[in-house]
C-alpha positions in Angstrom: 31.1 -17.7 -120.0 29.7 -15.6 -122.5 29.0 -12.4 -121.7 27.6 -9.4 -124.0 27.6 -6.2 -123.1 24.8 -3.5 -124.2 26.2 -0.1 -125.2 28.4 1.5 -127.9 30.8 4.2 -125.8 33.7 4.6 -124.1 31.9 3.3 -120.9 31.1 0.4 -122.5 34.8 -0.6 -123.7 36.4 0.2 -120.2 33.6 -2.2 -119.1 34.9 -4.7 -122.2 38.5 -4.3 -121.4 37.9 -5.6 -117.9 35.6 -8.1 -118.2 38.0 -9.5 -121.0 41.3 -9.6 -118.2 38.9 -11.9 -116.0 39.6 -16.1 -116.5 36.2 -17.3 -115.8 35.4 -15.2 -119.4 35.2 -17.1 -122.5 33.8 -14.8 -125.3 32.7 -11.3 -124.7 29.6 -9.9 -127.6 28.9 -6.3 -127.5 25.3 -4.3 -129.2 26.0 -2.2 -131.1 29.8 -1.9 -129.7 32.3 0.7 -131.7 35.3 0.4 -134.0 37.5 -0.1 -130.8 35.5 -2.6 -128.8 35.8 -5.2 -132.0 39.0 -5.6 -130.7 37.9 -7.4 -127.4 34.4 -8.4 -128.2 31.9 -9.3 -131.3 30.1 -6.1 -132.0 26.6 -7.1 -133.0 24.2 -4.3 -134.0 20.2 -4.1 -132.8 17.4 -1.7 -133.6 17.5 -1.1 -129.7 13.9 -2.4 -128.4 14.2 -4.5 -125.7 12.8 -7.0 -126.8 15.7 -7.2 -129.6 17.9 -7.4 -127.3 16.4 -10.3 -125.2 16.1 -12.5 -128.4 20.4 -11.4 -128.8 20.9 -13.0 -126.2 19.0 -16.0 -125.8 20.3 -16.5 -129.5 23.8 -16.1 -128.6 23.6 -18.4 -125.2 25.0 -15.7 -123.0 25.8 -16.5 -119.2 25.5 -12.7 -118.0 24.3 -9.3 -119.7 25.3 -6.1 -118.9 23.9 -2.8 -119.2 25.9 0.6 -120.3 23.5 3.3 -121.0 20.7 4.8 -119.2 18.3 5.0 -122.2 16.9 0.6 -122.1 17.0 0.8 -118.4 14.5 3.7 -118.4 12.7 1.3 -121.1 12.6 -1.6 -119.5 14.9 -3.7 -120.9 15.7 -5.3 -116.9 12.2 -6.5 -116.2 11.9 -8.1 -120.3 15.3 -10.1 -119.3 13.9 -11.0 -116.0 10.6 -12.3 -117.5 12.1 -14.4 -119.7 15.2 -15.5 -117.2 17.6 -13.7 -118.8 20.8 -13.2 -116.4 20.8 -9.2 -116.2 22.6 -6.9 -114.9 20.8 -3.5 -113.5 17.5 -2.0 -112.2 14.4 -2.4 -113.2 12.3 0.3 -115.2 10.6 1.5 -111.7 14.0 2.0 -109.9 15.1 3.5 -113.0 13.5 6.6 -112.5 15.9 7.8 -110.2 17.6 8.9 -113.7 15.0 8.9 -116.1 12.5 11.5 -113.8 14.6 14.4 -111.9 11.2 15.1 -110.9 10.8 11.9 -109.4 14.5 11.6 -108.0 14.3 14.9 -106.5 10.6 14.1 -104.4 11.6 10.7 -103.5 15.1 12.6 -102.2 12.5 15.0 -100.1 10.1 11.9 -98.9 12.7 10.2 -97.1 15.0 13.3 -95.9 17.8 12.4 -98.2 20.2 16.1 -98.3 19.8 17.7 -101.6 19.2 21.4 -103.1 16.0 23.1 -102.5 13.7 23.1 -105.9 10.5 24.0 -107.2 9.0 21.9 -110.1 7.0 23.7 -112.9 4.8 22.0 -115.5 4.3 25.5 -117.8 7.0 27.5 -118.9 5.3 30.4 -117.6 5.5 28.3 -113.7 8.9 28.4 -114.3 9.9 32.3 -115.2 7.7 33.2 -112.4 9.2 30.9 -110.3 12.6 32.6 -111.4 11.2 36.0 -110.7 9.8 35.6 -107.9 13.3 36.1 -105.3 12.4 32.3 -103.6 16.1 31.6 -105.3 19.0 33.1 -106.0 21.4 33.4 -108.7 23.1 31.5 -110.3 20.2 29.4 -109.9 19.6 25.5 -111.7 16.9 25.3 -114.6 17.1 21.0 -115.3 14.9 18.8 -117.6 13.0 16.5 -116.4 13.6 13.9 -118.7 16.7 12.3 -120.3 19.3 14.5 -122.1 22.4 13.1 -122.2 23.9 14.8 -119.7 22.9 18.3 -121.8 19.3 19.1 -119.3 21.2 20.7 -116.7 21.2 24.6 -117.6 23.3 27.0 -114.8 21.6 30.5 -115.2 24.0 33.2 -113.6 20.7 35.8 -114.4 17.7 36.3 -115.0 17.7 36.7 -118.5 19.8 32.9 -118.9 17.6 31.5 -117.1 14.5 33.1 -119.3 16.8 31.5 -122.1 17.1 27.7 -120.4 12.9 27.9 -119.9 13.0 28.8 -123.2 14.6 26.8 -124.7 13.2 23.4 -122.9 9.9 23.9 -122.1 8.7 26.2 -126.1 11.7 25.1 -128.3 11.5 21.5 -127.2 15.6 21.6 -127.8 15.9 18.2 -126.2 12.2 16.7 -126.7 9.7 15.4 -124.1 12.6 16.2 -121.6 11.6 19.3 -121.3 8.3 19.1 -120.6 8.6 19.8 -116.9 11.1 21.6 -115.5 13.0 22.0 -112.4 14.0 25.3 -110.7 17.0 24.3 -108.6 19.4 26.4 -106.0 22.5 26.5 -106.9 25.4 24.6 -104.7 28.5 25.4 -103.8 31.6 23.3 -102.8 33.4 20.6 -104.3 31.8 18.0 -106.7 32.5 14.1 -106.1 30.9 11.1 -107.8 30.1 8.6 -105.4 29.2 4.5 -107.6 28.5 1.7 -105.7 27.3 -1.6 -106.5 24.5 -3.1 -105.0 22.0 -6.4 -105.0 19.2 -4.8 -103.4 20.5 -4.9 -99.5 24.4 -4.8 -99.6 26.1 -1.6 -101.3 29.6 -2.3 -101.8 31.6 1.5 -103.2 33.5 2.0 -105.4 36.8 4.6 -105.6 35.6 8.2 -105.7 35.7 10.5 -108.4 35.2 13.6 -110.1 34.2 14.8 -113.5 34.6 18.1 -115.5 31.4 18.8 -117.3 32.1 22.2 -119.0 33.3 21.8 -122.3 36.4 24.0 -121.5 39.1 24.4 -119.3 38.3 26.7 -116.3 34.8 24.9 -115.8 33.5 27.3 -118.5 31.5 26.2 -122.0 27.7 24.6 -121.7 27.8 21.0 -120.0 28.6 18.4 -121.8 28.6 14.2 -120.9 31.7 14.5 -119.7 35.0 16.0 -120.7 37.4 14.4 -118.1 37.3 12.3 -114.8 40.4 11.8 -112.1 40.0 9.1 -109.1 42.8 8.9 -106.3 42.8 8.0 -103.5 41.9 10.0 -100.1 39.6 11.8 -102.7 36.3 11.6 -100.2 38.3 11.6 -96.1 36.8 8.1 -94.2 34.3 10.8 -92.5 33.1 12.2 -95.7 32.3 8.3 -97.3 31.2 7.3 -93.6 28.1 10.3 -94.1 27.6 9.7 -98.5 27.1 6.1 -96.6 24.8 6.6 -94.0 23.0 9.7 -95.2 22.6 8.7 -98.5 23.3 5.6 -100.3 21.9 3.5 -97.4 18.7 5.3 -96.8 18.3 5.1 -100.6 18.9 1.6 -101.5 16.2 1.2 -98.3 13.9 3.5 -99.5 13.5 2.5 -103.1 12.9 -1.1 -102.3 10.2 0.2 -99.3 8.5 1.6 -102.0 8.5 -1.6 -104.0 10.9 -1.2 -106.7 14.4 -2.9 -105.3 17.7 -1.5 -106.9 20.3 -3.8 -107.9 23.2 -2.4 -110.2 25.3 0.2 -110.6 23.9 3.4 -108.7 25.9 6.4 -109.4 25.2 9.4 -107.1 26.5 12.4 -107.6 27.5 15.1 -104.6 28.0 18.2 -103.6 29.9 18.7 -100.8 29.1 21.7 -99.1 29.3 23.3 -95.4 26.8 21.6 -94.4 27.4 18.3 -95.4 27.3 16.0 -98.6 24.6 16.6 -100.6 23.0 15.0 -103.8 23.1 16.6 -107.1 21.7 14.1 -109.0 20.8 9.6 -109.5 22.4 7.7 -112.4 21.2 4.5 -112.3 24.4 2.8 -114.6 28.1 3.2 -114.6 29.2 7.0 -115.2 31.0 8.1 -118.5 33.7 9.1 -118.2 33.8 8.2 -114.4 34.1 3.9 -115.2 37.4 4.6 -117.5 39.2 5.5 -114.4 37.2 3.6 -111.5 38.0 1.1 -113.6 41.5 1.6 -114.5 42.0 1.7 -110.4 40.1 -1.7 -109.9 42.4 -5.0 -109.3 39.5 -7.6 -108.6 37.7 -9.7 -111.3 34.5 -7.7 -112.4 32.3 -11.0 -113.6 32.6 -11.9 -109.8 30.9 -8.4 -108.3 28.6 -8.9 -111.4 27.1 -12.4 -110.8 27.3 -11.5 -107.0 24.6 -9.2 -108.2 22.7 -11.1 -110.0 23.0 -14.2 -107.3 21.9 -11.2 -104.5 25.0 -12.4 -102.5 26.9 -9.1 -102.8 27.5 -9.4 -99.5 29.9 -12.4 -99.8 32.5 -10.0 -102.6 35.3 -8.1 -101.6 36.5 -5.5 -103.8 40.0 -4.4 -103.9 41.3 -0.7 -105.4 44.6 -0.1 -106.1 46.6 2.6 -104.7 47.4 4.2 -107.9 45.8 7.0 -109.5 44.1 7.1 -112.9 43.2 9.9 -115.2 40.6 9.8 -118.1 40.8 12.8 -120.7 38.3 13.1 -123.3 39.0 13.9 -126.8 36.1 15.4 -128.6 35.1 16.2 -132.4 35.3 20.2 -132.5 31.9 22.0 -131.9 30.9 19.4 -129.3 28.1 19.7 -127.4 26.8 21.3 -130.2 26.6 20.7 -133.9 30.2 18.5 -134.9 30.6 16.8 -137.8 32.1 13.0 -138.0 34.3 10.7 -140.4 37.8 12.7 -139.6 40.7 10.4 -140.0 42.3 9.4 -136.4 46.1 8.8 -136.4 48.3 8.8 -133.4 45.9 6.0 -131.3 48.8 2.6 -131.1 51.5 5.8 -130.4 49.4 6.6 -127.6 49.2 3.4 -125.7 53.0 2.8 -126.1 52.9 5.3 -122.9 53.0 3.2 -119.7 49.9 2.9 -118.3 47.6 4.3 -120.9 45.0 3.1 -122.4 42.6 4.5 -124.8 39.3 3.9 -124.8 36.4 4.1 -128.0 33.8 5.9 -127.5 32.3 7.5 -130.9 34.5 5.7 -133.3 33.7 3.3 -136.1 36.9 1.3 -137.8 36.8 0.6 -141.6 38.0 -2.6 -143.2 42.0 -1.8 -143.2 42.0 -1.2 -139.6 41.5 2.7 -139.9 39.6 4.6 -137.5 37.3 7.4 -137.7 35.3 9.6 -135.5 31.7 9.2 -135.0 30.5 11.0 -132.3 30.7 14.4 -130.0 33.0 12.4 -127.5 35.6 10.0 -129.4 38.2 8.6 -127.1 38.6 8.6 -123.6 42.8 8.5 -123.0 43.3 7.5 -119.8 46.3 6.9 -117.9 47.3 5.2 -114.4 50.6 6.0 -112.3 51.6 5.3 -108.9 50.8 9.6 -108.0 47.8 11.5 -109.3 50.4 14.0 -110.9 52.2 11.0 -112.3 49.1 9.8 -114.0 48.2 13.0 -115.6 51.6 13.8 -117.1 51.2 9.9 -118.9 47.2 10.8 -119.9 48.7 14.2 -121.9 51.5 12.8 -122.9 49.7 9.9 -124.3 47.1 12.4 -126.0 49.1 14.4 -127.6 49.9 11.6 -129.9 46.5 11.0 -131.3 45.8 13.6 -134.0 42.2 13.8 -135.8 40.8 17.1 -137.6 39.2 20.2 -135.1 40.3 17.3 -132.1 39.5 19.4 -128.6 39.9 18.8 -125.2 40.2 19.9 -122.1 43.9 20.7 -120.5 42.7 21.3 -117.2 41.9 17.4 -115.9 42.6 16.8 -112.1 45.2 20.0 -112.2 43.0 21.6 -109.3 43.2 18.2 -107.4 
């Protein structure tokens, strides 16, 4: 098979890395890709338009296309491919609204009684300020941008001043552009977070190994939210009782309800959870693999990922089983200094080969470019996802920090506490 992967981050590198292990795969393309992905796939630039990606898939005569990031899905990429008879894994634009609009997602959950936090939709800054001041929500309170914001559209405000600043940033100054035209004021849930990802062909659900991510920029969950600074996946992260509740109360109702609304969901659904004293509740939906959850999850997948993807497109997921290792995996993100704010690019990276010499370690590239002499340079906020697998969680954690300690670029920043509280 010839496969095209769309995207350029650590998630896409992990997908390419896993696909490359399949005996069924003859050639992998990635558009646009990055410096690390270029080691395992032919990287091809593209202008990002759905029609351009479809033209590329046709020209390359690929058998299957995998979509990594959310923006092309929200833009209707899958619809374009489907109209042209091209095989692709991912939801339609209508189904992708579960991530593309926080307002749609919250109202969807409310309609179908899927457990989540109380919320109020505000389309004017005055209404948002009034909601915060009304006393309906206790502090801390969550302020969410409606649209896509690369993981940076959620602000947890500890008091009225911080809430007002968040509303001003999103709705008045429009720091996130059109994403902040509407906001959600939401009850702040307490408990332990977990990421529950699943494969689905629109009917059958095939759960992945559970993981936990770390959104804040600094140790001890301090600093601003990011796209993700690390994850771990380990057996028993969600016990059987909780897993069954997530499936019966959240995952299955979501897949059934979106189909009833005329938008069957096919692809990967990510459910961000808060495990509260009242049971699991939905924090957010993502309509694709999480990043960096994918890095730790796919390190534990022993099955052929091609078989799963093909079953999704064929509507035959009920015939496939996924085998997950009893090992644990930890991913730590090496980021540019200043991320998630402003940062410089073009820093020379050293030590990647030394890091990958550590047993069980793979270095997934997120924001890198490579020159003609094989030198890697930073080209993004999140630069590398150093990921280790071992028989125990403590063993994986020891390996990942040993490995990331061998990597250097100017102003490198990474959290030191990933998986330390597990």
